[in-house]
C-alpha distance (Angstrom), angle and dihedral (degrees) to the residues before:
residue distance angle dihedral
M1 . . .
D2 3.79 . .
S3 3.80 96.6 .
V4 3.76 138.7 3.1
A5 3.79 120.4 -151.2
Q6 3.80 123.5 -161.2
T7 3.78 133.6 -119.2
E8 3.81 124.1 -133.8
S9 3.81 87.2 -88.5
G10 3.80 91.6 53.8
L11 3.80 92.0 -107.5
P12 3.81 122.6 138.5
I13 3.79 118.7 -93.2
R14 3.79 111.3 -173.6
P15 3.81 129.5 -150.8
V16 3.81 92.1 -122.3
Y17 3.81 132.6 22.9
D18 3.81 119.5 -162.6
G19 3.78 137.4 164.7
W20 3.81 91.6 -62.8
A21 3.82 88.8 72.0
L22 3.81 91.0 65.7
T23 3.80 101.1 35.1
D24 3.81 93.4 124.9
F25 3.80 96.4 27.6
D26 3.82 113.7 138.6
A27 3.81 104.8 -162.3
D28 3.80 94.7 -170.9
A29 3.80 93.6 53.0
K30 3.78 98.4 38.7
L31 3.78 101.8 35.5
G32 3.77 114.6 18.1
A33 3.78 116.8 172.0
P34 3.80 123.6 -47.6
G35 3.78 108.5 -85.1
A36 3.81 93.0 20.8
F37 3.81 134.6 95.3
P38 3.02 126.3 -39.8
F39 3.84 86.8 22.3
T40 3.80 94.3 -148.0
R41 3.80 89.3 141.3
G42 3.79 94.8 48.0
V43 3.79 139.9 -62.9
Y44 3.82 95.9 -99.2
P45 3.82 128.2 53.0
S46 3.81 95.8 -129.6
M47 3.84 99.2 29.2
Y48 3.85 108.6 178.9
T49 3.80 95.9 -10.7
G50 3.81 87.5 83.7
R51 3.80 97.9 39.1
P52 3.80 134.3 -23.2
W53 3.78 126.5 -102.0
T54 3.82 120.3 -80.2
M55 3.79 108.6 -85.8
R56 3.77 110.1 -141.1
Q57 3.77 130.7 -179.5
Y58 3.79 119.5 -157.6
A59 3.79 106.8 -133.7
G60 3.75 140.8 154.1
F61 3.77 131.6 117.9
G62 3.77 140.6 152.4
T63 3.78 113.0 -8.8
A64 3.78 129.9 5.9
K65 3.81 88.6 -114.4
E66 3.83 93.3 56.5
S67 3.79 91.8 46.2
N68 3.80 90.8 48.5
E69 3.80 89.4 55.4
R70 3.83 89.9 51.7
Y71 3.81 91.2 49.3
H72 3.79 91.4 52.8
E73 3.82 89.0 51.7
L74 3.81 91.8 50.3
V75 3.81 93.3 47.9
G76 3.79 88.9 47.8
A77 3.82 89.2 51.1
G78 3.80 90.7 55.9
T79 3.79 106.7 -95.4
G80 3.80 113.0 154.2
G81 3.78 97.3 -157.6
L82 3.77 139.7 29.9
S83 3.79 124.0 -135.2
V84 3.80 114.2 -161.8
A85 3.80 124.3 -147.7
F86 3.81 116.1 -160.6
D87 3.76 127.2 -157.0
L88 3.80 120.0 -107.1
P89 3.83 97.7 -100.8
T90 3.82 90.3 53.4
Q91 3.82 90.4 48.0
M92 3.80 89.6 53.2
G93 3.81 95.8 44.7
Y94 3.81 97.7 -108.1
D95 3.79 129.7 131.8
S96 3.79 120.6 -121.4
D97 3.81 92.3 -111.1
E98 3.80 96.2 55.7
A99 3.79 117.1 108.7
V100 3.79 92.5 -121.3
A101 3.83 90.0 58.9
Q102 3.79 95.5 57.2
G103 3.79 112.3 128.9
E104 3.81 94.5 7.8
V105 3.80 103.0 75.7
G106 3.80 111.1 124.4
K107 3.81 92.7 -8.1
V108 3.82 105.3 119.6
G109 3.78 97.9 14.1
V110 3.76 144.2 -16.3
A111 3.81 121.3 -45.4
I112 3.82 112.3 -125.1
D113 3.79 115.3 -177.8
S114 3.80 103.2 155.6
I115 3.78 146.8 -7.6
E116 3.80 88.2 -77.2
D117 3.81 91.4 64.0
M118 3.81 91.6 45.8
R119 3.79 89.9 49.8
T120 3.80 90.2 54.0
L121 3.80 92.6 44.2
F122 3.82 93.5 60.0
Q123 3.79 100.9 29.8
G124 3.80 111.8 143.3
L125 3.80 94.5 4.0
P126 3.82 117.9 125.1
L127 3.83 100.4 -120.2
D128 3.81 91.2 -178.8
K129 3.81 89.6 59.5
V130 3.82 105.3 32.1
S131 3.80 121.6 73.8
T132 3.80 110.5 -139.4
S133 3.78 126.3 -157.2
M134 3.79 117.4 -165.8
T135 3.78 118.8 -160.9
I136 3.77 96.4 -148.1
N137 3.79 129.3 124.5
A138 3.81 124.7 168.9
P139 3.85 93.9 32.3
A140 3.82 93.8 34.1
S141 3.80 92.6 123.3
T142 3.81 91.0 55.5
L143 3.80 95.7 50.4
L144 3.81 92.4 43.7
L145 3.79 91.7 52.7
L146 3.80 91.1 48.5
Y147 3.81 88.2 52.7
Q148 3.80 91.1 49.8
L149 3.81 91.7 49.0
V150 3.81 92.5 50.1
A151 3.79 91.4 47.1
A152 3.80 90.0 51.6
E153 3.81 89.2 53.2
Q154 3.82 86.9 55.8
G155 3.80 90.4 50.8
V156 3.83 94.3 -106.1
A157 3.80 113.7 137.9
G158 3.79 123.3 -139.8
N159 3.79 92.5 -111.0
Q160 3.81 89.4 59.9
L161 3.80 95.7 55.2
T162 3.78 119.6 101.1
G163 3.76 128.2 -176.6
T164 3.77 144.6 83.3
I165 3.76 140.8 -92.6
Q166 3.79 114.5 -154.7
N167 3.84 91.8 -140.3
D168 3.83 91.7 163.6
V169 3.78 105.1 137.9
L170 3.82 98.3 163.2
K171 3.79 92.0 70.5
E172 3.81 87.6 51.9
Y173 3.79 89.3 64.7
I174 3.82 88.8 48.9
A175 3.80 105.4 40.7
R176 3.82 119.1 -2.9
G177 3.80 114.5 30.6
T178 3.83 102.8 -142.2
Y179 3.79 93.7 128.9
I180 3.81 127.0 130.7
F181 3.79 111.2 179.6
P182 3.83 132.1 41.6
P183 3.83 115.8 -87.6
K184 3.82 96.7 -101.5
Q185 3.80 93.6 52.8
S186 3.81 91.8 42.2
L187 3.79 89.8 55.8
R188 3.82 90.9 48.5
L189 3.81 89.4 53.9
I190 3.80 90.9 49.8
S191 3.81 92.3 51.8
D192 3.84 88.7 49.7
I193 3.81 88.4 54.0
F194 3.82 90.7 50.9
A195 3.81 91.4 52.4
Y196 3.81 94.5 43.6
C197 3.79 94.5 49.7
H198 3.81 93.1 46.6
K199 3.80 86.5 62.0
E200 3.82 104.2 29.6
L201 3.84 107.4 24.2
P202 3.80 106.0 26.4
R203 3.83 95.8 168.1
W204 3.80 95.4 48.8
N205 3.81 121.2 106.2
T206 3.79 101.2 -126.3
I207 3.78 97.8 -159.8
S208 3.77 138.3 13.0
V209 3.78 104.5 -155.0
S210 3.74 101.9 -146.8
G211 3.76 132.1 -145.1
Y212 3.79 91.0 159.5
H213 3.78 96.7 87.7
M214 3.78 92.4 45.1
A215 3.80 88.3 52.6
E216 3.80 90.2 49.3
A217 3.81 87.7 53.1
G218 3.80 90.0 55.0
A219 3.81 107.1 -84.4
S220 3.79 115.8 152.5
P221 3.83 118.7 -125.4
A222 3.81 91.4 -98.8
Q223 3.82 91.5 48.4
E224 3.79 90.9 45.9
I225 3.79 95.6 58.4
A226 3.82 94.9 34.7
F227 3.80 95.5 55.2
T228 3.81 91.9 39.2
L229 3.79 92.9 53.9
A230 3.82 91.7 42.9
N231 3.82 88.6 55.4
A232 3.79 90.1 47.1
K233 3.79 90.2 54.0
E234 3.81 88.9 54.3
Y235 3.82 90.9 52.9
V236 3.80 91.6 49.3
R237 3.82 91.7 49.3
T238 3.82 90.5 49.2
A239 3.79 93.0 51.1
I240 3.81 92.9 47.3
A241 3.82 90.5 48.4
A242 3.80 88.2 52.8
G243 3.81 88.8 58.7
L244 3.80 100.8 -98.9
D245 3.78 120.8 139.5
V246 3.80 111.9 -120.3
D247 3.80 93.6 -129.4
D248 3.81 90.9 51.7
F249 3.81 95.5 62.4
A250 3.82 108.3 15.0
P251 3.85 95.6 76.9
R252 3.83 88.3 64.8
L253 3.80 95.6 52.2
S254 3.79 114.3 108.9
F255 3.78 136.6 178.9
F256 3.80 137.7 -136.2
L257 3.80 122.0 -152.8
V258 3.78 137.4 167.2
A259 3.80 128.3 -112.9
R260 3.80 114.1 -143.8
T261 3.80 129.5 -170.6
T262 3.81 92.0 -102.7
L263 3.79 92.7 93.9
L264 3.79 102.7 -175.3
E265 3.79 98.2 50.2
E266 3.79 91.6 42.7
I267 3.80 91.9 54.5
A268 3.81 89.2 47.1
K269 3.81 89.8 49.0
F270 3.81 94.2 55.5
R271 3.80 91.8 47.5
A272 3.82 93.0 47.1
A273 3.81 92.3 48.0
R274 3.81 92.1 55.3
R275 3.79 92.0 49.0
I276 3.81 94.4 48.5
W277 3.81 94.0 47.1
A278 3.80 93.5 48.4
R279 3.80 90.6 55.4
I280 3.81 93.7 44.0
M281 3.78 91.9 53.2
R282 3.80 96.2 43.9
D283 3.78 100.7 37.6
E284 3.82 103.7 30.8
F285 3.80 102.5 31.7
G286 3.79 101.1 26.6
A287 3.81 95.4 -125.6
K288 3.80 108.8 175.5
N289 3.79 100.7 179.9
P290 3.82 108.9 88.0
K291 3.81 88.5 -140.8
S292 3.80 88.4 62.1
Q293 3.80 88.9 57.2
M294 3.81 95.8 50.3
L295 3.79 120.7 102.2
R296 3.80 100.1 -146.6
L297 3.76 109.4 -165.1
H298 3.78 142.8 -152.7
T299 3.78 115.1 -170.4
Q300 3.77 132.9 -163.1
T301 3.77 124.7 -168.5
A302 3.79 115.5 -111.0
G303 3.77 111.8 -82.0
V304 3.79 91.0 -176.5
Q305 3.81 90.4 62.5
L306 3.81 93.4 56.1
T307 3.80 114.7 103.2
A308 3.79 131.8 -148.4
Q309 3.80 87.3 -148.3
Q310 3.82 113.0 84.5
P311 3.82 90.7 -8.0
E312 3.82 93.4 -170.5
V313 3.82 87.6 71.6
N314 3.80 85.6 68.2
L315 3.81 88.0 72.1
V316 3.80 87.7 67.0
R317 3.80 93.0 45.0
V318 3.80 92.8 50.2
A319 3.81 92.5 48.5
L320 3.81 90.9 52.9
Q321 3.78 92.9 45.2
G322 3.79 91.2 49.1
L323 3.79 90.4 50.2
G324 3.80 90.2 52.8
A325 3.80 91.2 51.9
V326 3.80 91.4 50.4
L327 3.79 93.9 47.0
G328 3.81 87.2 47.8
G329 3.81 91.5 56.6
T330 3.80 105.8 -110.0
Q331 3.83 119.7 176.9
S332 3.79 95.5 -145.7
L333 3.78 134.5 10.5
H334 3.76 139.2 -158.3
T335 3.79 116.2 -164.6
N336 3.79 115.1 -156.9
S337 3.77 121.2 -124.5
Y338 3.78 114.6 -109.9
D339 3.82 93.3 -120.9
E340 3.81 98.5 52.6
A341 3.81 92.7 104.5
I342 3.80 87.1 65.6
A343 3.80 106.5 37.1
L344 3.79 144.0 -42.7
P345 3.82 109.3 -37.4
T346 3.76 119.4 -91.5
R347 3.81 118.6 -128.1
K348 3.80 91.5 -105.2
A349 3.79 92.6 50.2
A350 3.81 92.0 49.2
R351 3.80 90.7 50.3
L352 3.83 91.2 49.6
A353 3.80 90.1 51.8
L354 3.80 90.4 54.9
R355 3.81 91.3 45.1
T356 3.83 87.6 56.0
Q357 3.80 89.9 62.5
Q358 3.78 92.0 44.8
V359 3.80 91.0 54.1
L360 3.82 90.0 50.6
A361 3.81 91.1 49.6
H362 3.78 100.2 42.2
E363 3.81 109.6 22.3
T364 3.80 101.7 42.7
D365 3.79 130.1 59.3
V366 3.82 96.8 -126.5
T367 3.82 91.1 105.8
R368 3.79 93.9 57.9
T369 3.79 99.5 76.2
V370 3.80 135.6 31.7
D371 3.83 120.3 -112.9
P372 3.82 96.7 -13.7
F373 3.82 92.1 -167.9
A374 3.82 95.0 58.8
G375 3.80 111.1 131.0
S376 3.80 93.6 14.9
Y377 3.80 112.1 144.5
V378 3.78 92.3 -134.3
M379 3.81 98.2 39.8
E380 3.78 97.4 48.2
S381 3.80 90.9 44.6
M382 3.81 92.4 49.4
T383 3.81 91.8 45.3
D384 3.80 89.4 54.3
D385 3.82 91.2 47.6
V386 3.82 94.5 50.2
E387 3.80 90.3 45.1
A388 3.81 92.2 52.3
A389 3.80 92.9 47.6
A390 3.80 92.3 47.9
L391 3.81 93.1 47.8
E392 3.80 89.8 52.4
L393 3.82 90.4 54.0
I394 3.82 92.8 45.1
Q395 3.79 88.4 54.0
A396 3.81 89.9 49.6
V397 3.81 88.3 56.0
E398 3.81 91.2 47.5
D399 3.82 90.5 49.4
R400 3.82 88.1 58.3
G401 3.80 92.2 53.8
G402 3.80 101.5 -88.3
A403 3.78 134.5 -62.0
V404 3.81 99.0 -50.7
A405 3.81 94.2 47.0
A406 3.81 90.7 46.2
I407 3.81 90.3 49.6
E408 3.81 89.7 51.8
Q409 3.81 88.3 52.5
G410 3.82 90.5 49.3
F411 3.81 92.8 -122.4
Q412 3.80 101.4 137.6
K413 3.80 93.7 40.7
S414 3.80 91.6 50.4
E415 3.81 93.3 49.3
I416 3.80 91.8 49.1
E417 3.80 91.9 48.2
K418 3.81 90.5 53.4
S419 3.80 90.0 52.8
A420 3.81 92.5 47.0
Y421 3.80 91.3 49.5
R422 3.79 90.9 51.5
I423 3.80 91.6 52.3
T424 3.81 91.8 48.0
L425 3.81 91.3 52.0
E426 3.80 91.9 48.3
I427 3.82 91.4 52.5
G428 3.78 92.0 46.2
D429 3.81 92.2 48.9
Q430 3.83 90.5 44.9
E431 3.79 90.7 -121.0
R432 3.82 85.0 124.1
T433 3.81 117.5 46.9
V434 3.79 119.8 -139.3
V435 3.78 107.4 -176.5
G436 3.79 111.7 -125.7
V437 3.82 93.2 11.3
N438 3.79 109.0 64.3
K439 3.79 98.6 -0.6
Y440 3.81 136.5 30.8
V441 3.80 90.4 20.5
L442 3.79 126.0 169.7
D443 3.78 123.4 -125.5
E444 3.78 89.7 -135.8
E445 3.79 127.9 21.2
E446 3.79 120.3 -134.6
P447 3.82 114.8 -111.7
Y448 3.78 117.5 -99.3
E449 3.81 127.4 -169.4
P450 3.81 109.1 -146.6
L451 3.79 127.8 -156.1
R452 3.81 109.2 -99.1
V453 3.81 129.7 -159.8
D454 3.80 115.3 -123.8
P455 3.85 111.3 -123.7
Q456 3.81 87.4 -142.6
I457 3.80 86.8 77.2
E458 3.80 91.4 74.4
I459 3.80 92.0 50.0
D460 3.80 91.2 49.5
Q461 3.82 93.3 48.2
C462 3.81 91.0 51.5
E463 3.81 91.1 49.9
H464 3.80 91.2 49.5
L465 3.80 90.4 51.5
A466 3.79 92.0 50.4
A467 3.81 90.5 51.3
L468 3.82 91.8 47.1
R469 3.82 91.9 53.2
R470 3.81 91.1 49.0
E471 3.79 95.1 49.2
R472 3.82 104.0 40.4
D473 3.82 127.5 80.4
N474 3.81 98.1 -96.3
G475 3.78 93.1 -175.1
A476 3.80 91.4 57.4
V477 3.80 90.6 46.0
G478 3.81 90.7 51.5
H479 3.82 92.2 51.4
A480 3.81 90.5 48.1
L481 3.81 91.8 51.3
D482 3.82 89.7 49.2
A483 3.82 88.7 53.6
L484 3.81 88.6 52.0
R485 3.81 90.7 51.7
S486 3.81 90.4 50.2
A487 3.80 91.9 52.3
A488 3.81 90.4 48.3
Q489 3.82 90.9 52.0
G490 3.80 91.0 53.7
T491 3.78 134.5 34.4
D492 3.80 101.2 -88.7
N493 3.79 118.2 120.2
V494 3.80 106.3 -93.0
L495 3.81 96.7 -151.4
P496 3.84 100.1 79.4
P497 3.84 94.3 55.0
M498 3.81 89.1 40.6
R499 3.81 90.1 54.3
E500 3.81 91.2 51.4
A501 3.81 92.0 50.6
L502 3.80 91.1 50.2
R503 3.80 91.3 47.1
L504 3.79 88.0 56.4
R505 3.82 87.8 52.9
A506 3.78 101.2 -100.0
T507 3.78 108.1 161.9
V508 3.79 129.9 -116.3
G509 3.79 89.2 -111.1
E510 3.80 94.3 49.4
V511 3.80 91.6 51.8
S512 3.80 92.0 48.4
H513 3.80 91.9 47.3
A514 3.81 91.0 50.3
L515 3.80 89.2 57.2
R516 3.82 91.4 42.8
D517 3.81 87.5 56.4
V518 3.80 89.3 61.4
W519 3.79 105.4 27.7
G520 3.79 102.0 29.9
A521 3.78 124.9 -138.4
H522 3.77 128.2 -76.3
V523 3.82 112.1 -104.8
P524 3.82 110.0 -170.6
H525 3.78 99.6 -147.3
E526 3.81 91.7 50.7
T527 3.81 93.6 55.0
F528 3.77 103.2 29.7
């Protein structure tokens, strides 16, 4: 070989791959059949030849009423699943009228303060037919219970509800920061959610272990799946320690990864992740149910690769990223809108993002065969390389005592920062081309009118909260919150008393504060 380039993970990618690349390749052990262990070729035998992936669009901004209107548009345009974005105060467990929420209400997602907002958010939507994904972590239990309560008001039973809560707090300590409670208490809450959903919401995905946000922070593909699977192992250990049987909760675990423009490594990454997880679950945790061994996957195209310069070029990027996710075997997909690097997506941009998926599903032939790259010299070699690199990083986490201990030592964060720094240098030195940013630039950008959030939203939310507190039975709410605190002090599952408090119109902030009273709040410098 005259020269060897590198992948995003710093692994070799050669100009030509021949038979030498697969000299020791054992197809039975490394591939198996589609829908069978180790699930390299996909988690279902027929994959998209039976039906395409679930097409989701991530939406939510301003008020519940505005977001509801957008959801109706998306359902009318043919989306099969909703993906809800919440504003920052909701993500952090604060009400819209708290001082810390000032200026952030409705900015990056929808503001949900109580059951009344959730009722408005899903008004007129068929919750027994639409799968709903909620990107919420620290207060995931609260938002899930509000969803269940609203569905019950519509006559939809818990066993009819399908969807996902992200509920992955460990990656918040690594990459995002929307945590509330200390790690130990956060893990206890997650295990309570697992147990509650096994009984009450059996079709709900109780967690979406997320590498996406780590990737957005700069993690390489190998780091993304390594740290995601290391976190997942911590969740499984926590649930088992709480007395749950692995095959009772593991079938409802799901995962959330990014799709970048580097098609080949991304496809290899998805395949490697499935293979690693299948072996972890079977060999380390003794999972016997094949569904416990499946890495079921939601994918979102890479927001960090979108550019504010020449934003229409993002349409091309998103199409390529979506194609990589499909060829990699994702179960559901969100394609970003081309204008998201500038502001919240416009209606037209959101519709175009959905149309991108529909073109992939209906105008190409990628849905007609399962894992079309299987047996390829380059793909199998790259899958092996990504797998080996990820396993090495997983072991590094284990050597530090597991995901929580490694987080406390700053290991994952430090590794991701090194990767992000390398990428930044490569862009600055023009070793890495970003079209419209450091090459093929325009002298003058075309004007673009972004979607803006009306500051009146915050005023309205505060007024609604004041009215809610005047009209509800505050004594009953207080007793319900005391019952929640009592459960949190002991070992009882906290979700049943939390559900009762929310039914009585306790707010998201009041529920979070009740748990803060008992568990405290996570302060980074005290733990790390």
